[in-house]
Each structure stands twice: as C-alpha cells, then as structure tokens.
N, C-alpha and C positions, 0 to 999 in steps of 0.2 A: 257202693261209697268207700265201705270198709276192704280191707284186703283177709282174706281167709285161707288157712291151710290146716291140714288134719292135724287129729294128735299126740304130734310129734316133739311135745317141748316137755319139759318135767320144770314144773316150779314148787319151791320148799318154804314153807314157813315156818323160821326156825326161833324157837325158844333160844333165851339168853339161860347159862347155868345160875342159880340160886347166887351165889356168892362172886361171883363174874361183874365185873365193871363195865360199864359199855364201850368205854374206849381199849378195852383188852378185845372183848367180841369183835370189835370194828376191825382191830389190826389183824388178827387171825382170818379173819372171812377175807381180807383185802390183801396179806401175803401171802397166807396158808394154804389155805385151801382152794380158796378163786385159783392161784397160778399154778396150784396139782390137780385139777380140773380142766382146766383150759388147755394145759401142754397134751392131753386126752386128743389124739387124732379124731376120732370119732365123735366129738363135740364142736357144733358147729357155730354157736353162739354160747354166751357166759354173762350174763350182768349181776351185781348184787346191791341189792338195795338194801340202805342202814340207816339209824337215829345218830345222824351226824350233827355238828354244830350248827350249820346251821340249818337243818329243820326241825330242830329242836327249840331253837331259837321262834320258829313258826309255830311253835306249838300250840299256843292260841292263837284261836280264828276261826271261820262259819263253817268249815268243815271239819276241825279238827278232832280227834279223838285218841280213846287210848283202848290197846292193843293187847293179846295174849303172845303174837309174836313181837320180835325183837328185828329182825331182818328177813329179808326174802332173799333166793336164787333160783335164777330162769337158766335153764340150762336146753338147748337145741340138741337134744339128744333121744330118740327113740329106746330107751334099755333102763327099765323100771330097775333092775337089782342096781345101777349109780346109788341112789339112794342108802345103801347098809352101807358104802365107806364114808360116811359123813360123818355119824358121829365118833365111829371109835376114833379117829384123826385128831378130835378136838374135845376136852372136857370142857371147852364154852358152851358150848353145845347142850342143851338139855334135852330137846326133842327135837326132831326135823319132821314134819308134817310133808308127804309128799304126794304130789299129785298130777298126774297126765293132763294137760293141756291141750287146747286149740284157741289161739291169738288171731284175734283181728286184730288189724292196727287201722284203727278208724282215722285219727290225725298223725301224720309224723312230723316229727322236728324238723327243723333242716340243719343233722349233726354236722358240724367241720370240724369236732375235737377228736384228737386218737383214742384210740382202746389205753384202756387204763388212766384216763383222765377221768375226773370227776364231772359229769353233765353240770351245767347250770342249773340254776334254781331247786326246786323239789319236788317230787309225787305223793301224791296221795296215796297209797294202794289198799285196797277195800275188799276181802274178801265177803260175799254176801251167799245169803240163803233164800230160794227163792218163798213167793206165798203162797198160802195154803192155800189149795185149790188146784194148786199149778203143776203141770207136769214138767220135766226140766229141758225138752222141746216148747212147750209154750214160754215158758220163762224165758230160753235164750232167742225166742222169734221176737220177744218183747223188748227183749234190754238192746236187741242190734238193730232193728224197724222203727221202734216207736222210741225209745228211751235218749239211742244216742242222736237220732239228728237235735231231738230236744236239748241235751246237756253242748251238743255244738253251738245250739241259738244263744244259749242261756247263762253257758259257765265261761265268759268272756276271757277272764284270762287266759285257760288252757293253750300250750302249742303243741301238746300230745297227748295224745288217748288211747288206749290199749284195752280191749275187753279178751280176757282169757276165760272159756267158759272150761268149766271139769267133765273130762272125760272119763277118768278117775280116779278114787281113791286109791293110793297104793300102800298107806302105810296101817296098817291095825291101828285103831283105837283114836284115828285123826277126826278133827271135826270134819263134818261132810258140808261142804260149799259146793252152791251152783255154777260160781263163777269168782272170778278173782279180778278186780279194776286197777287201773292204773293209768291215775289222772296226773299228767306234768304241767309244771308252772314254770315258765322260764326264772323270774326272781320272785322277791318275797309281795314286793308291791305288787304284779300281780293276782298273787294267790291272795292276800290279804282285801283287795279290791276287786278285783275282778272273778268271785268265785261264780256269784249273782251277777245277772247284768242289772235287777231292778227287784224291787219286792214283787212285784209280778212274775218275775224270772224263778224269785226262790218258793213263792206259792205255786208254779205250774210244777216244779223238778220236783216237790216234796209229794205234792198229790199222784204226782205219777210214779214215784218209788214206793207209794206206797200199795199201789195195785202188782206191782211184782215180787217185793222183795218182802222179806222178814226183818224188820229193823231190829229187833230184839236180838236176833240171832246172827246180825250182820257188825262187823267191826270197819273203824277208818283210821288208820296212822299214816302221818310224815316220814318220809323218809327221801335220803339222798340216793340218786343214784349212779353206780359206774359199772359202766361197760367194760368187759376185761377181752371179751373177745366178742368180735362183731362180722 
C-alpha cells in the first residue's frame, strides 16, 4: 500500500525567532535558505512547509492546533552535518530540530506544477509520540498497518498522506518524536468538510489514535507546501 525507503531523509522542525515576523521568516526560508540547500548536488529532494496566508486562514478547523515550530524543511540527503549550517545562515531561526526519517508515501497527490511553485491547498503536519507501553517498532507497525487504512477511509478530503518514521534525533536537546505525519488537502473546502466522513468516522479515528499516540505530547499545525527540488 505505502511506498517505503531507508532512513535517507532529513526533516527539520524550525522555530521562528521571537522578534521575527511570520512573513519575514517565510521569505528567508523560501528565498535564501531553501535555494542555498537546493543548489547542493548531493540534495535529491527539498521541500518547505510554512504558515502562509492560505494555511493561516484555515487555522480554525477540525484538526487545527498550535505548535512550537513555525516551519518544516525536508531534505533528501543522508548527511547529518547539514543541520549545522542552518541556524548560522539566518537569524530568523531560533532553533532547528533535526531528525533522520524514513518516509512512507501512503497516498500521493497528482503533482503537475513545477518546482518552486506553491502546492495547492494545505498540509496538516503532526509530530507524534507513541503511547506509553509501546515500543517504537510497535508504534510504527500500528501507524503503518492499522491507522493508515483508517485514515484513508475516514479522512475523505485528503489527497496526499505521508508518514515519516523517526529513525534518529540528530540535534541534542530536541523533542523526541516517533513520527511526523503530513496530511494534505487540495483546498480549504476539502479540509473543512472532508476531514472526517462522519461522526462515526471521527469516533473511529479518535479511538485508534488513543491506542498508539500520546496526545498530550503530540502537535499539529496547518502549513502550505512548496517543493523546491523534486
């Protein structure tokens, strides 16, 4: 069902500087840091997720929330030293929490737009922590084999769904997550009316989440996506 790969991607949860405006933070990521990383020959993939105007408009909804991070960078590169170059390059970043991940693309949108163009719609990005009593392997198996089919069945508005299992926390002192989910919606209406198919679907998803996640330590934020290098 899902496409799998080795732990060959880096994912960064980025915190915005306290005095930095959202639009300035977004501009630096899209116009300075992103292109600089994308120019590296060893980088095979690069995307950035940011709280832009469209995602901020949708911030009130069925799955919306607040999070400690302001943006997400995903890099196709198995080189943990790359994170060390991020913070010094831009004062807009207060912290860059780096994770080596294995991404499963459970559902893939029909991408037809070029690199550097914002993707339609919005993504809910959710770093998650496994439930007490579960090993990371048990969490990941449940997420992959039980929860993913339920998500496809009951989150009827999604057109893209990615599960990034955390293989390693690279930055000392960063929050420890077991996975980071990306759930994409093609437009605001699909998010607002199709997050759940029904009250029964909401109940099924909620009960399953409680089986394998610690909700108090997990986060969710609505962001817009731009793929800079595919």
